[in-house]
C-alpha positions as CSV (number, residue, x, y, z in Angstrom):
1,M,-19.2,-3.1,-51.2
2,I,-22.9,-3.7,-50.8
3,P,-23.8,-7.2,-50.0
4,F,-26.0,-9.3,-52.4
5,A,-28.1,-12.3,-51.7
6,A,-30.8,-14.0,-53.7
7,F,-34.3,-13.2,-52.6
8,R,-36.2,-16.1,-51.1
9,S,-39.2,-17.2,-53.2
10,F,-42.6,-15.8,-52.3
11,N,-43.7,-17.9,-49.3
12,C,-47.1,-16.4,-48.7
13,S,-49.8,-18.4,-50.3
14,F,-52.2,-16.7,-52.6
15,G,-55.1,-17.6,-50.3
16,R,-53.5,-15.4,-47.5
17,V,-53.2,-12.5,-49.8
18,A,-56.7,-12.9,-51.2
19,L,-58.2,-13.2,-47.7
20,F,-56.4,-10.1,-46.5
21,A,-57.5,-8.0,-49.5
22,L,-61.1,-9.3,-49.3
23,T,-61.2,-8.3,-45.5
24,M,-60.2,-4.7,-46.4
25,L,-62.5,-4.4,-49.3
26,C,-65.5,-5.8,-47.5
27,A,-65.1,-3.1,-44.8
28,I,-66.3,-0.5,-47.3
29,S,-70.0,-0.3,-46.5
30,V,-70.6,3.4,-47.2
31,R,-71.2,4.7,-50.7
32,A,-69.1,7.5,-51.9
33,Q,-70.6,10.9,-51.3
34,D,-70.6,14.1,-53.5
35,A,-67.1,15.6,-53.7
36,V,-66.1,17.7,-50.8
37,R,-62.4,18.1,-51.6
38,P,-60.0,17.6,-54.6
39,S,-59.3,14.1,-55.2
40,L,-55.9,12.7,-53.9
41,A,-55.5,10.8,-57.2
42,G,-57.3,13.1,-59.7
43,E,-56.3,15.7,-62.2
44,A,-56.2,18.4,-59.6
45,A,-53.7,16.5,-57.5
46,S,-51.5,15.8,-60.4
47,E,-51.5,19.4,-61.5
48,A,-50.7,20.5,-57.9
49,R,-47.8,18.0,-58.0
50,Q,-46.5,19.4,-61.2
51,Q,-46.6,23.0,-59.6
52,D,-44.6,21.7,-56.7
53,I,-42.0,20.1,-59.0
54,D,-41.6,23.4,-60.8
55,R,-40.8,25.1,-57.5
56,L,-38.2,22.6,-56.3
57,P,-34.7,23.9,-56.1
58,Y,-32.1,22.2,-58.4
59,N,-28.6,22.8,-59.5
60,L,-28.4,20.7,-62.7
61,L,-31.1,20.3,-65.4
62,V,-30.6,17.5,-67.9
63,G,-33.5,17.6,-70.3
64,P,-36.7,17.3,-68.1
65,V,-34.7,15.8,-65.2
66,R,-33.9,18.0,-62.3
67,F,-30.9,17.2,-60.1
68,R,-29.8,18.5,-56.7
69,V,-26.3,17.4,-55.6
70,S,-24.7,18.1,-52.3
71,A,-21.8,16.9,-50.2
72,T,-21.4,16.7,-46.4
73,M,-18.4,16.3,-44.2
74,G,-18.9,15.5,-40.5
75,V,-16.6,15.1,-37.6
76,E,-17.9,13.4,-34.4
77,Y,-16.5,12.7,-31.0
78,N,-18.0,9.7,-29.3
79,D,-16.9,8.8,-25.7
80,N,-18.4,5.2,-25.9
81,I,-18.4,3.7,-29.4
82,N,-18.8,0.2,-28.0
83,F,-21.9,0.9,-26.0
84,A,-20.2,-0.6,-22.9
85,E,-20.7,-0.2,-19.1
86,R,-17.1,-0.9,-18.5
87,N,-14.0,-0.5,-20.6
88,E,-15.6,2.2,-22.8
89,Q,-13.7,3.1,-26.0
90,E,-13.7,6.7,-27.2
91,D,-12.9,7.9,-30.7
92,V,-13.1,10.7,-33.3
93,I,-15.0,9.6,-36.4
94,L,-15.1,11.2,-39.8
95,H,-18.4,11.0,-41.8
96,P,-18.1,12.1,-45.5
97,Q,-21.3,11.7,-47.5
98,V,-22.7,12.6,-51.0
99,N,-26.3,13.3,-51.6
100,L,-28.3,13.1,-54.8
101,N,-31.9,14.1,-55.4
102,A,-33.4,13.7,-58.8
103,I,-37.0,14.2,-60.1
104,W,-38.2,13.3,-63.6
105,P,-41.8,14.1,-64.7
106,I,-42.1,11.4,-67.3
107,T,-45.4,12.7,-68.3
108,Q,-47.6,15.5,-67.0
109,I,-49.0,13.3,-64.3
110,N,-46.5,10.4,-63.7
111,T,-43.3,11.2,-61.9
112,L,-40.0,9.3,-61.1
113,T,-38.0,10.4,-58.0
114,L,-34.6,9.4,-56.7
115,D,-33.2,10.2,-53.3
116,L,-29.6,8.8,-52.7
117,G,-27.3,9.3,-49.8
118,I,-23.9,7.4,-49.8
119,G,-21.3,7.8,-47.1
120,Y,-18.5,6.4,-45.1
121,S,-17.3,6.3,-41.4
122,I,-13.6,6.5,-40.6
123,Y,-12.5,5.9,-37.0
124,L,-9.2,7.5,-36.2
125,D,-8.2,5.4,-33.3
126,H,-10.1,2.1,-34.0
127,S,-9.7,1.5,-37.7
128,E,-11.3,-2.0,-37.4
129,A,-14.6,-0.2,-36.9
130,D,-14.4,1.5,-40.2
131,T,-17.4,1.1,-42.5
132,N,-17.5,-2.3,-44.3
133,G,-18.1,-0.8,-47.8
134,L,-20.3,2.3,-48.4
135,L,-23.1,3.3,-46.1
136,I,-26.5,4.0,-47.7
137,S,-28.7,6.6,-45.9
138,P,-32.1,5.4,-44.7
139,A,-33.7,8.3,-46.7
140,T,-32.6,6.6,-49.9
141,Q,-35.4,5.6,-52.2
142,I,-36.5,5.4,-55.8
143,S,-40.2,6.1,-56.2
144,F,-42.6,6.2,-59.2
145,D,-46.1,7.7,-59.0
146,I,-48.7,6.9,-61.5
147,F,-52.1,8.7,-61.6
148,V,-54.9,6.8,-63.3
149,G,-58.4,8.2,-62.8
150,D,-59.2,7.9,-59.1
151,F,-56.2,5.7,-58.4
152,R,-52.7,6.7,-57.4
153,I,-50.1,3.9,-57.8
154,N,-46.8,4.1,-56.2
155,I,-43.9,1.8,-57.0
156,H,-40.9,2.1,-54.7
157,D,-37.6,0.6,-53.5
158,R,-35.9,1.8,-50.3
159,P,-32.4,0.4,-49.6
160,S,-30.4,1.2,-46.5
161,L,-27.0,0.1,-45.2
162,Q,-26.1,1.2,-41.7
163,Q,-23.6,0.1,-38.9
164,D,-24.4,2.4,-35.9
165,P,-26.2,0.3,-33.1
166,I,-27.9,3.4,-31.6
167,A,-31.3,2.6,-33.2
168,E,-31.6,-0.8,-31.5
169,P,-32.3,-0.5,-27.7
170,A,-31.5,-4.1,-26.9
171,L,-27.9,-3.9,-28.1
172,S,-24.9,-3.4,-25.8
173,N,-21.2,-4.1,-26.0
174,T,-20.9,-3.8,-29.8
175,V,-19.5,-1.3,-32.3
176,D,-20.5,-2.7,-35.6
177,Y,-24.2,-3.6,-36.1
178,G,-23.9,-3.6,-39.9
179,R,-27.1,-4.5,-41.8
180,F,-28.4,-4.0,-45.3
181,Q,-32.1,-3.6,-45.4
182,N,-34.3,-3.2,-48.6
183,T,-38.0,-2.6,-48.8
184,G,-39.5,-2.8,-52.3
185,G,-43.1,-2.9,-53.4
186,V,-46.2,-1.2,-54.5
187,S,-49.1,0.7,-52.9
188,V,-52.5,1.7,-54.5
189,L,-54.6,4.5,-53.2
190,W,-58.2,4.6,-54.4
191,D,-59.9,8.0,-53.7
192,L,-63.7,7.8,-53.5
193,N,-64.0,11.4,-52.2
194,K,-65.2,10.9,-48.5
195,I,-63.7,7.4,-48.5
196,V,-60.0,6.6,-49.3
197,L,-58.8,3.0,-49.5
198,T,-55.1,2.2,-49.6
199,L,-53.6,-1.3,-50.1
200,G,-49.9,-2.2,-50.2
201,Y,-47.4,-5.0,-50.7
202,D,-43.7,-5.0,-49.9
203,H,-40.9,-7.5,-49.9
204,Y,-38.4,-6.8,-47.1
205,T,-34.8,-8.1,-47.0
206,Y,-32.4,-8.0,-44.1
207,I,-28.7,-9.0,-44.6
208,S,-26.2,-8.6,-41.8
209,T,-22.8,-7.4,-42.9
210,T,-21.1,-8.9,-39.9
211,S,-21.0,-12.6,-38.9
212,D,-22.0,-11.7,-35.3
213,F,-25.5,-11.0,-36.4
214,D,-25.9,-13.1,-39.5
215,Y,-28.5,-15.1,-37.7
216,L,-30.9,-12.2,-38.2
217,D,-30.8,-12.5,-42.0
218,R,-34.3,-12.8,-43.2
219,N,-37.0,-12.1,-45.8
220,A,-40.5,-10.9,-45.2
221,E,-43.7,-10.4,-47.1
222,E,-45.6,-7.3,-45.8
223,L,-49.3,-6.5,-46.6
224,T,-51.0,-3.4,-45.4
225,G,-54.4,-1.8,-45.8
226,T,-56.3,1.2,-44.5
227,I,-59.8,2.6,-45.0
228,Q,-60.2,6.3,-44.2
229,L,-63.6,8.1,-43.9
230,A,-63.8,11.9,-43.8
231,V,-66.4,12.7,-41.2
232,S,-65.8,16.4,-41.4
233,S,-63.4,18.9,-43.2
234,T,-60.9,18.5,-40.3
235,T,-61.4,15.0,-39.0
236,N,-60.8,11.5,-40.5
237,I,-61.5,8.2,-39.0
238,G,-60.6,4.8,-40.3
239,L,-59.5,1.2,-40.0
240,E,-55.9,-0.1,-40.4
241,S,-54.4,-3.5,-40.6
242,Y,-51.2,-5.4,-41.7
243,A,-49.9,-8.8,-42.0
244,V,-46.1,-9.7,-42.1
245,F,-44.7,-13.1,-42.8
246,N,-41.1,-13.4,-41.6
247,Y,-38.7,-16.1,-42.7
248,Y,-35.1,-16.4,-41.2
249,D,-32.3,-17.9,-43.3
250,Q,-30.9,-19.7,-40.3
251,N,-32.8,-21.7,-37.8
252,I,-31.7,-19.6,-34.7
253,L,-34.7,-17.4,-34.2
254,N,-38.2,-18.5,-35.1
255,D,-40.1,-17.7,-38.2
256,S,-43.3,-15.8,-37.5
257,T,-46.5,-14.3,-38.7
258,D,-47.3,-10.9,-37.4
259,Y,-50.9,-9.5,-37.6
260,S,-52.6,-6.4,-36.4
261,V,-56.0,-4.7,-36.8
262,G,-57.1,-1.4,-35.3
263,A,-58.7,1.9,-35.8
264,F,-57.5,5.5,-36.0
265,I,-58.6,9.0,-35.8
266,E,-56.8,12.1,-37.1
267,S,-57.9,15.6,-36.6
268,Q,-57.0,19.2,-37.1
269,I,-58.2,20.3,-33.7
270,T,-57.2,24.0,-34.3
271,N,-55.2,25.8,-36.9
272,N,-52.1,25.0,-34.8
273,V,-52.9,21.6,-33.3
274,R,-53.1,18.3,-35.2
275,V,-53.4,14.8,-33.6
276,R,-53.5,11.3,-34.7
277,V,-54.4,8.4,-32.4
278,A,-54.4,4.7,-33.4
279,G,-54.8,1.6,-31.5
280,G,-55.9,-2.0,-31.8
281,Y,-54.8,-5.7,-31.4
282,Q,-51.5,-7.3,-32.4
283,M,-50.6,-10.9,-32.6
284,I,-47.2,-12.5,-33.4
285,D,-47.4,-16.3,-34.1
286,F,-44.0,-17.9,-33.8
287,E,-43.2,-21.3,-35.3
288,N,-41.0,-23.8,-33.4
289,S,-38.4,-23.7,-36.2
290,G,-35.4,-22.2,-34.5
291,F,-32.7,-23.0,-32.0
292,V,-34.2,-20.5,-29.5
293,S,-36.8,-22.1,-27.4
294,D,-38.6,-18.8,-26.9
295,F,-41.5,-19.3,-29.2
296,S,-44.5,-18.2,-27.0
297,N,-46.8,-16.2,-29.1
298,V,-47.5,-12.5,-28.6
299,S,-51.1,-11.3,-28.0
300,D,-51.2,-7.7,-27.0
301,Y,-52.7,-4.3,-27.7
302,Y,-50.9,-1.6,-29.7
303,V,-51.4,2.2,-29.4
304,N,-49.7,5.2,-30.8
305,L,-50.1,8.9,-30.6
306,L,-48.7,11.8,-32.7
307,L,-49.4,15.3,-31.7
308,T,-48.1,18.3,-33.7
309,H,-48.5,21.8,-32.1
310,R,-47.4,25.0,-33.6
311,L,-47.1,27.4,-30.6
312,N,-46.4,30.5,-32.8
313,S,-44.7,31.3,-36.0
314,F,-41.3,30.6,-34.5
315,I,-41.9,27.5,-32.3
316,R,-43.2,24.1,-33.2
317,Q,-43.3,20.9,-31.2
318,T,-44.0,17.2,-31.8
319,I,-45.0,14.5,-29.3
320,S,-45.1,10.8,-30.1
321,A,-45.9,8.0,-27.7
322,G,-46.8,4.4,-28.1
323,H,-46.9,0.7,-27.0
324,E,-46.0,-2.1,-29.5
325,N,-44.2,-5.4,-30.0
326,Q,-41.3,-5.8,-32.5
327,L,-39.0,-8.6,-33.6
328,G,-36.0,-8.9,-31.3
329,V,-32.3,-9.1,-31.7
330,N,-31.5,-11.3,-28.7
331,S,-34.9,-13.0,-28.6
332,N,-37.9,-13.5,-30.8
333,S,-39.7,-10.3,-29.8
334,I,-39.4,-7.2,-27.7
335,R,-42.2,-5.2,-26.1
336,L,-41.6,-1.5,-26.3
337,N,-43.1,1.6,-24.6
338,Y,-41.8,5.0,-25.8
339,V,-42.3,8.8,-25.5
340,R,-40.5,11.2,-27.7
341,H,-40.6,15.0,-27.8
342,T,-39.1,17.4,-30.3
343,I,-39.2,21.2,-30.4
344,S,-38.0,23.3,-33.4
345,W,-37.0,26.9,-32.4
346,N,-36.8,29.2,-35.5
347,I,-36.1,32.3,-33.5
348,I,-32.8,33.5,-35.0
349,R,-32.4,34.5,-38.6
350,N,-30.8,31.8,-40.8
351,T,-30.6,29.5,-37.7
352,L,-32.7,26.5,-36.8
353,L,-32.5,25.1,-33.2
354,S,-34.0,21.8,-32.2
355,T,-34.2,20.0,-28.9
356,E,-35.2,16.3,-28.6
357,F,-36.0,14.1,-25.6
358,F,-36.9,10.4,-25.5
359,Y,-37.7,7.6,-23.0
360,E,-38.0,3.9,-23.8
361,D,-39.1,0.9,-21.6
362,A,-38.4,-2.4,-23.4
363,N,-38.8,-6.0,-22.3
364,E,-37.4,-8.9,-24.3
365,S,-39.4,-12.2,-24.5
366,G,-36.4,-14.4,-23.7
367,G,-33.9,-16.2,-25.8
368,F,-30.1,-15.5,-25.6
369,I,-30.7,-12.6,-23.2
370,D,-33.8,-12.0,-21.2
371,E,-33.5,-8.3,-20.6
372,H,-35.7,-5.5,-19.2
373,L,-34.2,-2.1,-20.0
374,H,-34.9,1.5,-19.7
375,R,-33.3,4.0,-22.2
376,Y,-33.5,7.7,-22.2
377,G,-31.7,10.8,-23.4
378,G,-31.9,13.8,-25.6
379,A,-30.2,16.0,-28.2
380,L,-29.5,19.6,-29.0
381,T,-29.0,20.5,-32.7
382,V,-28.2,23.9,-34.3
383,G,-28.2,24.5,-38.0
384,Y,-26.9,27.7,-39.6
385,Q,-27.2,28.8,-43.2
386,L,-23.8,30.4,-43.8
387,T,-24.3,31.1,-47.5
388,P,-26.9,30.1,-50.1
389,H,-24.7,27.0,-50.8
390,V,-23.2,26.2,-47.4
391,T,-25.0,24.9,-44.2
392,L,-23.3,24.2,-41.0
393,G,-24.6,21.9,-38.2
394,L,-23.6,21.3,-34.6
395,R,-25.2,18.5,-32.5
396,Y,-24.9,17.0,-29.0
397,Q,-26.6,13.7,-28.2
398,Y,-26.8,12.0,-24.8
399,T,-28.1,8.4,-24.3
400,K,-28.2,6.3,-21.1
401,K,-29.3,2.7,-20.8
402,E,-30.3,0.9,-17.6
403,S,-30.6,-2.9,-17.7
404,D,-31.5,-5.6,-15.2
405,V,-28.7,-7.8,-16.8
406,P,-25.2,-7.1,-15.5
407,L,-22.8,-5.1,-17.8
408,R,-25.5,-4.2,-20.4
409,G,-26.1,-0.7,-19.4
410,Y,-24.1,2.2,-20.8
411,E,-23.9,6.0,-21.0
412,Q,-22.9,7.7,-24.2
413,N,-22.1,11.3,-25.3
414,R,-21.7,12.3,-28.9
415,I,-20.7,15.7,-30.3
416,S,-20.7,16.3,-34.0
417,L,-19.9,19.2,-36.4
418,D,-20.8,18.9,-40.1
419,G,-20.8,21.2,-43.2
420,T,-22.9,20.7,-46.3
421,Y,-22.2,22.2,-49.7
422,S,-25.0,22.3,-52.2
423,F,-23.5,22.6,-55.7
């Protein structure tokens, strides 16, 4: 069953919110120019969206609401479910899941969408590791788009419940990293033709489903803002900023305020190459409110790169790289450098082949465990459209972690086979 906890009252003062919004608004110093493209929030955009809705595949129509329902059954072999350097545990895991996608054009220009994935994990040899209730896919969301003149307002809620520790590089020697996460809020896009302003607010909730990690339970208030200027038909430049106010339920890790401000450029360099580069300054200010004495502040740069390259009509690759600081699991923060590379090979009819490679270098700030780690690996995935209703998938994934702390490295191999039936 999905855990429930009362949301903490809004802890960010009105003054902080107002100051952040004023900073973003004052950055607009260029008057809007004559229209050079269709508005992202205008009538043309809403009509294009309506045409996209009409083309969406569906298998159930209830009045104006279109539904697409599918079911997936997966079988996975994992030779190290406990992410251990010694005494590794292997198992075969069953992953049933049901997916529901719905879209409701409430009016001609305002649309409500729902994407829901609910599943379960069954361990054949280690039943104690079975899912604590239902899993909720990270892709799950409910979203409502409202178009008003030059404004596009999006109201959203994105819940997720996962147990697999693979997404957290600092974790070792654990099977169940159960956590419920929810992000709900609103974003507003204001299209002034050559200038686009976006402001957003989200409330984030983290609830651990296991007592081993309940010290991570927290709430956060998140403010974001971007200003984008079209300098040509293929290139945009802009400013970006965020402020996050984190409040833990327990006094183990320290509450914090995370700020960043930077600039970005995104450009369609050629018909086949698109790039986005962003960078700036990040600061995390930790309060001396927790048991962990690691409360030194973070003052660092951040940078990230995203490159998409279509080599030809069959092969497409994506490269991402970056340097940033995040909240930690064993300490207040962790500094992360990463490189990821993905290639999609659409060279066989009805078959999609993809290859993935990644490298991570992470350094924790201290706390329970002061760890410097390297993690790297890759994956090979094959998808085959067997019939119009049935899709098969085969995936192999390899992950290796090297740590300067004894017994915290591991090596893991995972092989999975799944079938999806679209009703």
